[in-house]
C-alpha positions, -999 to 999 in steps of 0.1 A, spaced: 187 200 780 213 223 771 237 244 794 263 270 790 292 266 811 312 301 815 346 301 826 356 335 843 383 356 832 416 364 854 443 389 855 464 362 836 438 356 809 433 394 804 470 400 802 468 374 773 490 348 791 483 313 778 479 283 800 507 259 805 512 224 789 502 209 817 469 226 821 461 223 783 467 185 786 443 180 815 417 203 796 423 182 765 417 150 783 384 163 800 371 177 767 378 142 752 357 126 781 329 151 775 329 145 736 332 107 742 300 108 765 281 130 739 279 161 763 301 188 747 284 206 718 309 234 716 337 249 736 363 277 730 387 300 750 383 337 743 410 364 736 413 391 764 389 419 764 415 443 750 409 426 716 373 431 721 343 455 723 310 462 736 280 482 720 258 500 744 220 503 731 202 535 743 170 543 722 183 547 686 218 554 698 246 529 697 278 534 713 310 512 709 331 508 740 367 493 730 382 469 755 400 463 778 373 462 803 383 468 840 362 442 861 382 411 854 362 389 879 331 397 857 345 389 824 341 355 806 375 338 794 358 307 777 329 286 776 312 251 768 279 242 755 268 210 768 237 189 764 229 168 795 196 151 809 194 172 839 211 201 859 224 174 881 242 156 855 258 190 842 269 199 877 286 165 881 304 170 849 314 203 859 329 190 894 353 170 872 367 199 854 404 205 860 402 238 878 419 250 910 426 280 931 391 288 944 379 296 908 339 296 905 326 282 872 290 296 862 265 269 848 232 281 829 204 263 813 199 275 779 164 281 768 145 259 744 116 268 722 92 251 745 102 272 774 87 304 757 51 289 757 24 301 734 43 334 727 65 316 703 40 310 676 42 283 653 55 309 625 81 320 649 91 284 657 95 275 620 115 307 615 137 299 643 144 262 633 149 272 597 177 298 611 193 270 633 195 248 602 211 273 581 237 283 610 245 244 613 254 245 576 281 271 581 
């Protein structure tokens, strides 16, 4: 099972403040543990929303909204993609993360092909697998 772990934004991350060396060391150590255990597939921090954009879709219309965005508590500042045997295992890993200060980290399971049932036809499965292989080569 794959999981996405969403790290929320904060006023500090939105201001572009970089974490201190102590937190970077703790996070690096934690990421090393995740990699050694074969859990971590990806993980990155994100630039502040001032450097981002949103695209609103309404019928055929597309509207680009430049950042920054106002609700910092609803923003994502970083993420991991993990592979774990179960939701419980992912939660146990998350409980070991070096966070503090009342921050809440969101854990969401990623859909797998089998989750879509018969709606994902054999042709669509094959096309999606081909796309994943092409993306992995990049």
